[in-house]
N, CA, C and O atoms as a DFTB+ gen file, in Angstrom:
636 C
 N C O
     1  1      31.775      83.322      55.736
     2  2      32.494      83.907      56.851
     3  2      33.669      83.011      57.225
     4  3      33.500      81.798      57.349
     5  1      34.823      83.572      57.402
     6  2      36.024      82.821      57.760
     7  2      35.986      82.431      59.230
     8  3      35.466      83.164      60.072
     9  1      36.535      81.286      59.515
    10  2      36.600      80.814      60.900
    11  2      37.523      81.704      61.718
    12  3      38.531      82.202      61.217
    13  1      37.172      81.894      62.959
    14  2      38.029      82.597      63.913
    15  2      39.018      81.566      64.461
    16  3      38.613      80.583      65.083
    17  1      40.309      81.789      64.232
    18  2      41.351      80.826      64.617
    19  2      42.207      81.419      65.733
    20  3      42.656      82.563      65.661
    21  1      42.418      80.604      66.767
    22  2      43.277      81.006      67.875
    23  2      44.231      79.850      68.187
    24  3      43.799      78.725      68.437
    25  1      45.534      80.144      68.168
    26  2      46.568      79.137      68.408
    27  2      47.495      79.624      69.512
    28  3      47.918      80.780      69.513
    29  1      47.809      78.734      70.456
    30  2      48.763      79.052      71.519
    31  2      49.739      77.903      71.689
    32  3      49.340      76.740      71.742
    33  1      51.007      78.232      71.774
    34  2      52.055      77.283      72.139
    35  2      52.629      77.835      73.427
    36  3      53.180      78.936      73.446
    37  1      52.501      77.067      74.518
    38  2      52.764      77.643      75.834
    39  2      53.295      76.619      76.831
    40  3      53.096      75.414      76.682
    41  1      53.971      77.133      77.842
    42  2      54.465      76.305      78.940
    43  2      53.349      76.053      79.947
    44  3      53.184      74.934      80.433
    45  1      52.586      77.093      80.256
    46  2      51.589      76.992      81.311
    47  2      50.436      76.071      80.933
    48  3      50.118      75.870      79.761
    49  1      49.825      75.521      81.981
    50  2      48.677      74.640      81.783
    51  2      47.467      75.421      81.305
    52  3      47.506      76.646      81.196
    53  1      46.397      74.700      81.023
    54  2      45.150      75.326      80.588
    55  2      43.980      74.578      81.217
    56  3      44.112      73.437      81.660
    57  1      42.857      75.235      81.244
    58  2      41.627      74.676      81.796
    59  2      40.698      74.332      80.633
    60  3      40.172      75.234      79.982
    61  1      40.484      73.036      80.361
    62  2      39.609      72.670      79.242
    63  2      38.202      73.269      79.347
    64  3      37.599      73.625      78.335
    65  1      37.690      73.377      80.561
    66  2      36.369      73.977      80.735
    67  2      36.350      75.439      80.340
    68  3      35.405      75.904      79.702
    69  1      37.388      76.163      80.715
    70  2      37.487      77.574      80.333
    71  2      37.644      77.712      78.818
    72  3      37.118      78.651      78.221
    73  1      38.360      76.786      78.204
    74  2      38.518      76.829      76.742
    75  2      37.175      76.584      76.051
    76  3      36.861      77.234      75.054
    77  1      36.390      75.654      76.578
    78  2      35.043      75.427      76.038
    79  2      34.216      76.703      76.162
    80  3      33.554      77.116      75.210
    81  1      34.258      77.320      77.330
    82  2      33.512      78.558      77.554
    83  2      33.931      79.632      76.548
    84  3      33.092      80.371      76.035
    85  1      35.233      79.710      76.272
    86  2      35.717      80.678      75.289
    87  2      35.208      80.400      73.884
    88  3      34.891      81.329      73.140
    89  1      35.128      79.131      73.520
    90  2      34.605      78.771      72.199
    91  2      33.122      79.134      72.067
    92  3      32.661      79.498      70.985
    93  1      32.392      79.034      73.157
    94  2      30.944      79.257      73.127
    95  2      30.555      80.707      73.391
    96  3      29.465      81.132      73.007
    97  1      31.415      81.460      74.031
    98  2      31.076      82.821      74.446
    99  2      30.648      83.692      73.263
   100  3      31.414      83.905      72.323
   101  1      29.424      84.184      73.326
   102  2      28.908      85.042      72.263
   103  2      28.691      84.328      70.944
   104  3      28.462      84.978      69.924
   105  1      28.755      83.017      70.942
   106  2      28.663      82.241      69.706
   107  2      27.308      81.530      69.649
   108  3      27.168      80.394      70.102
   109  1      26.332      82.209      69.093
   110  2      25.008      81.607      68.975
   111  2      24.744      81.054      67.574
   112  3      23.702      80.439      67.347
   113  1      25.657      81.260      66.641
   114  2      25.491      80.767      65.276
   115  2      25.850      79.289      65.159
   116  3      25.319      78.582      64.303
   117  1      26.756      78.823      66.025
   118  2      27.223      77.442      65.930
   119  2      26.502      76.562      66.944
   120  3      26.491      76.847      68.141
   121  1      25.905      75.493      66.442
   122  2      25.167      74.570      67.306
   123  2      25.986      73.389      67.758
   124  3      25.506      72.570      68.542
   125  1      27.221      73.279      67.281
   126  2      28.051      72.122      67.620
   127  2      29.435      72.578      68.064
   128  3      30.027      73.491      67.489
   129  1      29.927      71.919      69.096
   130  2      31.288      72.135      69.570
   131  2      31.921      70.767      69.773
   132  3      31.369      69.925      70.480
   133  1      33.072      70.542      69.159
   134  2      33.830      69.304      69.367
   135  2      35.159      69.680      69.996
   136  3      35.768      70.693      69.653
   137  1      35.595      68.834      70.930
   138  2      36.863      69.115      71.605
   139  2      37.643      67.823      71.789
   140  3      37.079      66.737      71.920
   141  1      38.957      67.984      71.794
   142  2      39.864      66.903      72.146
   143  2      40.865      67.461      73.142
   144  3      41.433      68.532      72.932
   145  1      41.076      66.726      74.229
   146  2      42.098      67.082      75.208
   147  2      43.024      65.881      75.326
   148  3      42.581      64.775      75.634
   149  1      44.311      66.102      75.081
   150  2      45.303      65.043      75.231
   151  2      46.064      65.229      76.533
   152  3      46.419      66.346      76.911
   153  1      46.308      64.114      77.213
   154  2      47.031      64.120      78.478
   155  2      48.279      63.264      78.389
   156  3      48.339      62.334      77.584
   157  1      49.273      63.566      79.203
   158  2      50.507      62.789      79.262
   159  2      50.213      61.462      79.950
   160  3      49.646      61.436      81.042
   161  1      50.599      60.361      79.310
   162  2      50.440      59.021      79.892
   163  2      51.591      58.729      80.838
   164  3      52.638      59.374      80.776
   165  1      51.389      57.755      81.713
   166  2      52.451      57.340      82.624
   167  2      53.204      56.119      82.102
   168  3      53.975      55.497      82.833
   169  1      52.976      55.782      80.836
   170  2      53.681      54.671      80.213
   171  2      53.869      54.954      78.735
   172  3      53.218      55.824      78.156
   173  1      54.775      54.199      78.145
   174  2      55.005      54.279      76.711
   175  2      54.960      52.870      76.158
   176  3      55.619      51.977      76.691
   177  1      54.190      52.652      75.093
   178  2      54.196      51.316      74.494
   179  2      55.601      50.988      73.993
   180  3      56.236      51.807      73.328
   181  1      56.069      49.817      74.309
   182  2      57.405      49.388      73.881
   183  2      57.277      48.159      73.001
   184  3      56.174      47.678      72.741
   185  1      58.395      47.666      72.553
   186  2      58.408      46.492      71.686
   187  2      57.786      45.298      72.386
   188  3      57.810      45.204      73.613
   189  1      57.233      44.396      71.608
   190  2      56.670      43.126      72.079
   191  2      55.567      43.329      73.117
   192  3      55.395      42.500      74.012
   193  1      54.818      44.432      73.000
   194  2      53.685      44.647      73.881
   195  2      54.033      45.040      75.303
   196  3      53.151      45.113      76.158
   197  1      55.291      45.292      75.565
   198  2      55.702      45.720      76.906
   199  2      55.406      47.211      77.066
   200  3      55.245      47.937      76.085
   201  1      55.339      47.646      78.314
   202  2      55.143      49.061      78.592
   203  2      56.305      49.576      79.422
   204  3      56.772      48.912      80.347
   205  1      56.759      50.762      79.077
   206  2      57.841      51.417      79.809
   207  2      57.240      52.547      80.626
   208  3      56.463      53.345      80.102
   209  1      57.590      52.624      81.908
   210  2      57.091      53.686      82.770
   211  2      57.666      55.030      82.337
   212  3      58.852      55.148      82.028
   213  1      56.794      56.045      82.321
   214  2      57.200      57.401      81.982
   215  2      56.818      58.305      83.142
   216  3      55.663      58.321      83.568
   217  1      57.780      59.053      83.649
   218  2      57.512      59.992      84.730
   219  2      57.302      61.404      84.232
   220  3      56.500      62.156      84.786
   221  1      58.028      61.766      83.180
   222  2      57.976      63.123      82.640
   223  2      58.061      63.052      81.115
   224  3      58.825      62.263      80.559
   225  1      57.277      63.877      80.463
   226  2      57.377      64.039      79.020
   227  2      57.946      65.433      78.785
   228  3      57.379      66.433      79.224
   229  1      59.068      65.482      78.091
   230  2      59.720      66.756      77.794
   231  2      59.490      67.080      76.326
   232  3      59.806      66.272      75.453
   233  1      58.936      68.267      76.048
   234  2      58.649      68.688      74.682
   235  2      59.460      69.910      74.328
   236  3      59.569      70.857      75.107
   237  1      60.032      69.871      73.127
   238  2      60.770      71.007      72.593
   239  2      60.115      71.438      71.289
   240  3      59.429      70.655      70.632
   241  1      60.336      72.692      70.926
   242  2      59.796      73.229      69.666
   243  2      60.647      74.417      69.242
   244  3      61.464      74.927      70.010
   245  1      60.436      74.844      68.004
   246  2      61.042      76.081      67.524
   247  2      59.991      77.173      67.631
   248  3      58.972      77.114      66.942
   249  1      60.218      78.181      68.490
   250  2      59.245      79.271      68.599
   251  2      59.006      79.922      67.233
   252  3      59.935      80.126      66.452
   253  1      57.775      80.231      66.976
   254  2      57.403      80.817      65.686
   255  2      57.048      79.746      64.677
   256  3      55.989      79.810      64.053
   257  1      57.915      78.765      64.507
   258  2      57.655      77.692      63.549
   259  2      56.468      76.841      64.001
   260  3      55.614      76.488      63.188
   261  1      56.411      76.512      65.283
   262  2      55.320      75.672      65.791
   263  2      53.978      76.395      65.645
   264  3      53.004      75.800      65.185
   265  1      53.922      77.665      66.032
   266  2      52.682      78.427      65.908
   267  2      52.233      78.520      64.448
   268  3      51.048      78.392      64.142
   269  1      53.180      78.741      63.573
   270  2      52.865      78.830      62.146
   271  2      52.307      77.510      61.618
   272  3      51.329      77.502      60.870
   273  1      52.921      76.407      62.003
   274  2      52.452      75.087      61.551
   275  2      51.047      74.798      62.061
   276  3      50.210      74.290      61.315
   277  1      50.781      75.118      63.324
   278  2      49.447      74.882      63.880
   279  2      48.410      75.770      63.206
   280  3      47.288      75.335      62.950
   281  1      48.780      76.998      62.921
   282  2      47.865      77.908      62.230
   283  2      47.553      77.388      60.826
   284  3      46.405      77.441      60.385
   285  1      48.561      76.890      60.131
   286  2      48.330      76.341      58.785
   287  2      47.409      75.127      58.830
   288  3      46.562      74.962      57.953
   289  1      47.564      74.283      59.834
   290  2      46.678      73.117      59.981
   291  2      45.243      73.591      60.213
   292  3      44.306      73.067      59.610
   293  1      45.074      74.585      61.088
   294  2      43.739      75.126      61.355
   295  2      43.133      75.746      60.098
   296  3      41.944      75.575      59.830
   297  1      43.940      76.454      59.339
   298  2      43.451      77.069      58.102
   299  2      43.006      76.017      57.090
   300  3      42.023      76.210      56.375
   301  1      43.737      74.903      57.034
   302  2      43.325      73.806      56.136
   303  2      41.974      73.248      56.553
   304  3      41.129      72.955      55.707
   305  1      41.768      73.102      57.860
   306  2      40.476      72.609      58.351
   307  2      39.365      73.603      58.025
   308  3      38.280      73.211      57.596
   309  1      39.644      74.900      58.230
   310  2      38.643      75.935      57.967
   311  2      38.282      76.020      56.481
   312  3      37.160      76.389      56.133
   313  1      39.222      75.681      55.618
   314  2      38.948      75.688      54.177
   315  2      38.104      74.479      53.764
   316  3      37.424      74.503      52.738
   317  1      38.157      73.443      54.563
   318  2      37.479      72.190      54.211
   319  2      36.075      72.075      54.812
   320  3      35.192      71.469      54.205
   321  1      35.863      72.653      56.003
   322  2      34.579      72.547      56.693
   323  2      34.073      73.936      57.062
   324  3      34.874      74.851      57.256
   325  1      32.756      74.109      57.160
   326  2      32.189      75.399      57.561
   327  2      32.283      75.572      59.086
   328  3      31.359      75.216      59.817
   329  1      33.392      76.112      59.543
   330  2      33.648      76.240      60.976
   331  2      33.484      77.682      61.429
   332  3      33.752      78.618      60.676
   333  1      33.044      77.847      62.656
   334  2      32.944      79.174      63.236
   335  2      34.210      79.551      63.980
   336  3      34.753      80.639      63.792
   337  1      34.683      78.631      64.838
   338  2      35.868      78.898      65.644
   339  2      36.749      77.662      65.737
   340  3      36.273      76.527      65.739
   341  1      38.039      77.919      65.814
   342  2      39.031      76.857      66.017
   343  2      39.975      77.343      67.109
   344  3      40.481      78.464      67.052
   345  1      40.206      76.496      68.095
   346  2      41.150      76.825      69.172
   347  2      42.109      75.656      69.327
   348  3      41.687      74.517      69.532
   349  1      43.410      75.945      69.228
   350  2      44.449      74.926      69.414
   351  2      45.423      75.434      70.475
   352  3      45.901      76.566      70.412
   353  1      45.703      74.575      71.444
   354  2      46.737      74.850      72.440
   355  2      47.670      73.649      72.445
   356  3      47.218      72.505      72.489
   357  1      48.963      73.908      72.401
   358  2      49.957      72.828      72.553
   359  2      50.993      73.309      73.548
   360  3      51.546      74.400      73.409
   361  1      51.247      72.496      74.539
   362  2      52.220      72.862      75.565
   363  2      53.610      72.340      75.213
   364  3      53.764      71.429      74.401
   365  1      54.611      72.938      75.842
   366  2      55.981      72.450      75.729
   367  2      56.635      72.575      77.101
   368  3      56.063      73.153      78.026
   369  1      57.834      72.027      77.216
   370  2      58.524      72.008      78.505
   371  2      58.404      70.626      79.128
   372  3      58.179      69.636      78.432
   373  1      58.555      70.568      80.440
   374  2      58.469      69.292      81.171
   375  2      57.063      69.134      81.738
   376  3      56.589      69.969      82.507
   377  1      56.408      68.045      81.341
   378  2      55.045      67.767      81.772
   379  2      55.007      66.422      82.493
   380  3      55.636      65.457      82.058
   381  1      54.270      66.369      83.589
   382  2      54.132      65.144      84.367
   383  2      52.961      64.305      83.849
   384  3      52.071      64.817      83.170
   385  1      52.974      63.039      84.170
   386  2      51.861      62.157      83.813
   387  2      50.560      62.766      84.333
   388  3      50.477      63.207      85.479
   389  1      49.554      62.778      83.470
   390  2      48.257      63.338      83.819
   391  2      48.066      64.774      83.372
   392  3      46.931      65.229      83.235
   393  1      49.157      65.501      83.139
   394  2      49.037      66.891      82.692
   395  2      48.394      66.967      81.313
   396  3      48.585      66.086      80.475
   397  1      47.626      68.039      81.092
   398  2      47.102      68.293      79.745
   399  2      48.255      68.766      78.870
   400  3      49.080      69.585      79.274
   401  1      48.283      68.219      77.652
   402  2      49.353      68.579      76.720
   403  2      48.807      69.318      75.496
   404  3      49.470      70.199      74.949
   405  1      47.583      68.950      75.067
   406  2      47.035      69.543      73.847
   407  2      45.521      69.706      73.990
   408  3      44.835      68.898      74.616
   409  1      45.034      70.791      73.379
   410  2      43.592      71.053      73.300
   411  2      43.279      71.440      71.868
   412  3      43.958      72.278      71.275
   413  1      42.241      70.820      71.317
   414  2      41.709      71.219      70.017
   415  2      40.210      71.367      70.181
   416  3      39.536      70.440      70.633
   417  1      39.690      72.516      69.820
   418  2      38.258      72.753      69.860
   419  2      37.804      73.376      68.554
   420  3      38.463      74.264      68.013
   421  1      36.666      72.900      68.052
   422  2      36.093      73.437      66.816
   423  2      34.604      73.665      67.017
   424  3      33.950      72.921      67.747
   425  1      34.077      74.680      66.379
   426  2      32.631      74.906      66.392
   427  2      32.129      75.011      64.955
   428  3      32.846      75.436      64.049
   429  1      30.873      74.609      64.783
   430  2      30.230      74.666      63.477
   431  2      28.722      74.696      63.688
   432  3      28.228      74.426      64.783
   433  1      28.010      75.024      62.639
   434  2      26.552      75.001      62.726
   435  2      26.049      73.578      62.960
   436  3      25.008      73.374      63.586
   437  1      26.793      72.603      62.456
   438  2      26.347      71.212      62.550
   439  2      27.439      70.304      63.104
   440  3      28.631      70.568      62.949
   441  1      27.007      69.244      63.743
   442  2      27.866      68.300      64.461
   443  2      28.969      67.691      63.614
   444  3      30.133      67.727      64.013
   445  1      28.641      67.138      62.462
   446  2      29.632      66.359      61.719
   447  2      30.829      67.182      61.283
   448  3      31.964      66.707      61.342
   449  1      30.589      68.408      60.846
   450  2      31.704      69.264      60.438
   451  2      32.634      69.540      61.620
   452  3      33.856      69.519      61.466
   453  1      32.071      69.795      62.782
   454  2      32.874      70.076      63.965
   455  2      33.677      68.849      64.397
   456  3      34.860      68.957      64.721
   457  1      33.027      67.684      64.398
   458  2      33.718      66.441      64.771
   459  2      34.832      66.096      63.787
   460  3      35.950      65.776      64.189
   461  1      34.520      66.164      62.506
   462  2      35.521      65.822      61.485
   463  2      36.706      66.786      61.527
   464  3      37.857      66.360      61.439
   465  1      36.431      68.061      61.658
   466  2      37.514      69.050      61.694
   467  2      38.406      68.842      62.910
   468  3      39.627      68.963      62.809
   469  1      37.822      68.534      64.039
   470  2      38.611      68.299      65.252
   471  2      39.531      67.088      65.056
   472  3      40.706      67.134      65.418
   473  1      39.005      66.032      64.497
   474  2      39.800      64.832      64.229
   475  2      40.897      65.102      63.203
   476  3      42.034      64.664      63.378
   477  1      40.562      65.815      62.146
   478  2      41.522      66.196      61.110
   479  2      42.687      66.978      61.719
   480  3      43.852      66.677      61.459
   481  1      42.360      67.977      62.527
   482  2      43.401      68.804      63.148
   483  2      44.314      67.947      64.012
   484  3      45.535      68.086      63.935
   485  1      43.750      67.062      64.834
   486  2      44.580      66.214      65.687
   487  2      45.459      65.284      64.859
   488  3      46.635      65.105      65.178
   489  1      44.914      64.693      63.811
   490  2      45.708      63.787      62.969
   491  2      46.891      64.523      62.352
   492  3      48.002      63.993      62.329
   493  1      46.671      65.731      61.856
   494  2      47.764      66.480      61.249
   495  2      48.727      67.038      62.296
   496  3      49.932      67.116      62.060
   497  1      48.195      67.419      63.439
   498  2      49.045      67.914      64.518
   499  2      50.029      66.823      64.952
   500  3      51.213      67.099      65.145
   501  1      49.544      65.583      65.106
   502  2      50.404      64.478      65.542
   503  2      51.548      64.213      64.564
   504  3      52.636      63.808      64.973
   505  1      51.306      64.440      63.289
   506  2      52.293      64.078      62.270
   507  2      53.082      65.247      61.706
   508  3      54.205      65.066      61.235
   509  1      52.510      66.443      61.748
   510  2      53.121      67.553      61.034
   511  2      53.579      68.722      61.907
   512  3      54.333      69.576      61.441
   513  1      53.144      68.771      63.141
   514  2      53.552      69.880      64.005
   515  2      54.984      69.658      64.484
   516  3      55.332      68.550      64.891
   517  1      55.819      70.696      64.441
   518  2      57.235      70.546      64.790
   519  2      57.491      70.576      66.302
   520  3      57.969      71.566      66.855
   521  1      57.156      69.462      66.941
   522  2      57.448      69.269      68.361
   523  2      58.287      68.008      68.476
   524  3      58.090      67.042      67.739
   525  1      59.223      68.032      69.411
   526  2      60.059      66.862      69.671
   527  2      59.827      66.445      71.108
   528  3      59.879      67.266      72.024
   529  1      59.566      65.138      71.298
   530  2      59.181      64.627      72.611
   531  2      60.224      63.636      73.115
   532  3      60.754      62.813      72.369
   533  1      60.492      63.750      74.405
   534  2      61.383      62.796      75.058
   535  2      60.697      62.290      76.312
   536  3      60.250      63.075      77.149
   537  1      60.617      60.980      76.435
   538  2      60.008      60.347      77.599
   539  2      61.102      60.051      78.621
   540  3      62.055      59.322      78.344
   541  1      60.942      60.632      79.806
   542  2      61.926      60.458      80.865
   543  2      61.404      59.479      81.907
   544  3      60.194      59.348      82.096
   545  1      62.320      58.793      82.579
   546  2      61.902      57.823      83.591
   547  2      61.304      58.532      84.805
   548  3      61.237      59.760      84.841
   549  1      60.874      57.757      85.792
   550  2      60.121      58.301      86.920
   551  2      60.886      59.343      87.729
   552  3      60.260      60.187      88.370
   553  1      62.218      59.311      87.719
   554  2      62.967      60.326      88.467
   555  2      63.300      61.549      87.599
   556  3      64.003      62.459      88.039
   557  1      62.783      61.557      86.350
   558  2      63.007      62.691      85.453
   559  2      64.391      62.729      84.856
   560  3      64.794      63.737      84.275
   561  1      65.126      61.637      84.994
   562  2      66.497      61.576      84.493
   563  2      66.571      61.108      83.068
   564  3      66.142      61.808      82.151
   565  1      67.120      59.916      82.875
   566  2      67.362      59.420      81.519
   567  2      66.056      59.165      80.779
   568  3      65.014      58.907      81.381
   569  1      66.146      59.247      79.454
   570  2      64.949      59.029      78.661
   571  2      65.256      58.872      77.195
   572  3      66.394      59.035      76.753
   573  1      64.220      58.553      76.450
   574  2      64.332      58.295      75.021
   575  2      63.473      59.283      74.239
   576  3      62.378      59.652      74.663
   577  1      63.999      59.705      73.076
   578  2      63.217      60.527      72.170
   579  2      62.139      59.657      71.538
   580  3      62.380      58.496      71.209
   581  1      60.950      60.225      71.371
   582  2      59.822      59.501      70.792
   583  2      59.933      59.571      69.275
   584  3      60.017      60.649      68.687
   585  1      59.932      58.406      68.665
   586  2      59.985      58.320      67.202
   587  2      58.574      58.455      66.617
   588  3      57.585      58.137      67.278
   589  1      58.498      58.918      65.402
   590  2      57.213      58.988      64.714
   591  2      56.639      57.584      64.568
   592  3      57.366      56.621      64.324
   593  1      55.338      57.489      64.721
   594  2      54.663      56.188      64.609
   595  2      54.015      56.074      63.235
   596  3      53.446      57.038      62.723
   597  1      54.105      54.904      62.655
   598  2      53.481      54.691      61.346
   599  2      51.967      54.837      61.441
   600  3      51.327      55.223      60.463
   601  1      51.383      54.537      62.594
   602  2      49.933      54.673      62.757
   603  2      49.493      56.139      62.642
   604  3      48.387      56.424      62.183
   605  1      50.364      57.065      63.060
   606  2      50.028      58.484      62.917
   607  2      50.023      58.896      61.448
   608  3      49.154      59.652      61.014
   609  1      50.985      58.403      60.692
   610  2      51.018      58.676      59.247
   611  2      49.830      58.011      58.557
   612  3      49.226      58.594      57.658
   613  1      49.496      56.795      58.975
   614  2      48.350      56.091      58.382
   615  2      47.050      56.854      58.600
   616  3      46.175      56.845      57.735
   617  1      46.914      57.516      59.752
   618  2      45.706      58.265      60.055
   619  2      45.465      59.395      59.054
   620  3      44.320      59.778      58.814
   621  1      46.532      59.926      58.474
   622  2      46.399      61.018      57.506
   623  2      45.778      60.554      56.189
   624  3      45.195      61.356      55.460
   625  1      45.900      59.289      55.892
   626  2      45.426      58.772      54.600
   627  2      43.918      58.906      54.426
   628  3      43.436      58.986      53.296
   629  1      43.167      58.932      55.523
   630  2      41.706      59.063      55.396
   631  2      41.289      60.468      54.966
   632  3      40.160      60.675      54.519
   633  1      42.205      61.438      55.103
   634  2      41.882      62.808      54.736
   635  2      42.351      63.100      53.338
   636  3      42.168      64.213      52.845
């Protein structure tokens, strides 16, 4: 049976509890649910171990392209693990520190497949999803575009 995949790229916030409920609703075949919720930090690691204050994270994307990329990542996970459901949400626009930015949820008959698939999806989402991020200062004014991190690329090597 193919996994049920649901992907949303949206401005509006989401409720992680409601997303969990959606993954479980009517789903008695899967005994495991793994979830990851990413939130906007109020700082950005800078050179020499310093931290830069971040007031707003601004995300841009290409409509259609982002949804397609997330769906392809989910399909790769579903081909690799026996999953029942996959739910991915990624927000865009201006987000404040503490706001939820991403949700990944997976279900499977067994724990390890669900955990591994959730981690796999997040690792690929961080490196391959077409989103561009800019960290703005506390007044929401000037800011810097976030460069890709080598640690995100390194995370893909385990898969």
